[in-house]
Each structure stands twice: as C-alpha cells, then as structure tokens.
N, C-alpha and C positions, 0 to 999 in steps of 0.2 A: 400721748401714745396714738399712733395712727392705726386706723382700722381699714381693712381691705374692702373693696367694693362688695365682695361676697358677704363679709361680716355685716356690712351696712345693710345690705338687702335682707339678710336674715333678721336683724334687729327691727328694721322697719316693718317687715312682713308680720312678725310676731305682734308688734304693737297694733297694726291694723286689724289683725285677726281678733285680738283681745277686744278692741273697740267695737268690732262688728258683733261679737258674741255678747258684749255688755249691752249693746243696743237692742239685743234680742232679734237680730236679723239673720236670716239664712243666707248662705253664700249665693244661692240661685237668685234670691230677691235682689241682692246688691248688684250682682252681675247684670241682671235685667235692667236695673235702673241706670247702670253705667253703659248699657248697650254694648256689652262685651261678652264673649263666651265665658262660661263659668270656669273653664279650664285655665283661662288667662288669669282670672282673679285668684284661683287656687295657686298658680305659680307665683303670684305676688305675695300671697300670704305665707307660702313656704320659703320665700326668700330666694327663689330661683331667678326672678327678674325684678327690676326696680320700676315702679310705675312712672309714667311721664308726669311732669308738673301738672298738666291739665287733668290727668286721671287722679292724681293725688288730691288736687283741689276738690274735684267732684266727690271723691271718697269722703273727704272731711265734711262736706256739706251733707251728704247722705247719712253719715254716721253721727252728725252733730258733734264733730270732733274739732277742738281748737288745735290748729296746726302747731301752736307753741307747746302742746303737750306731747308731740311726737319726739322720739329720741333725738337729742342734740348731738350730732356727730360732726363737729366742724373740722376736725383734722382727719382727712381721709387720703388714702393713696389709691391710685388706679391699678 
C-alpha cells in the first residue's frame, strides 16, 4: 500500500516527537542545537514538512536515535 507524502510526513513527525519526548528534551533545546527556529521543528513534528536528510541525520544524533527505528515507508507516492 502506498502512502502519500503528507501521510509520510505525519508518521515521521510523530516518531521524531516521541523520540524527543522520550529523550527528555524540549522543543526549544533541540531547535537550538539544530540551529533552526523552533517553529520549523514544530512543523516537522506536526507533519507539515519533511526534514532534509541533513536535518534528519542531525536530529538522530541529538536524540540518540537509530535511523533504522524510524518508520519504514518504502512504498510512497508523491
């Protein structure tokens, strides 16, 4: 089953938010470490936008998150 880009963004955002909360980090702290406005991070977590590979990699490092634990959504449509 294919998932839309919006659905992928929502699932990924929810997973990143859960990982941030589990790490005990506030949105402001993570955004500061990423050197991005907190509003941008909020949009990623809400699934409004998909982070770049670079930002996603940095998020994984900050959250001590194994990228392999992120939702596996290989079948996607645009």
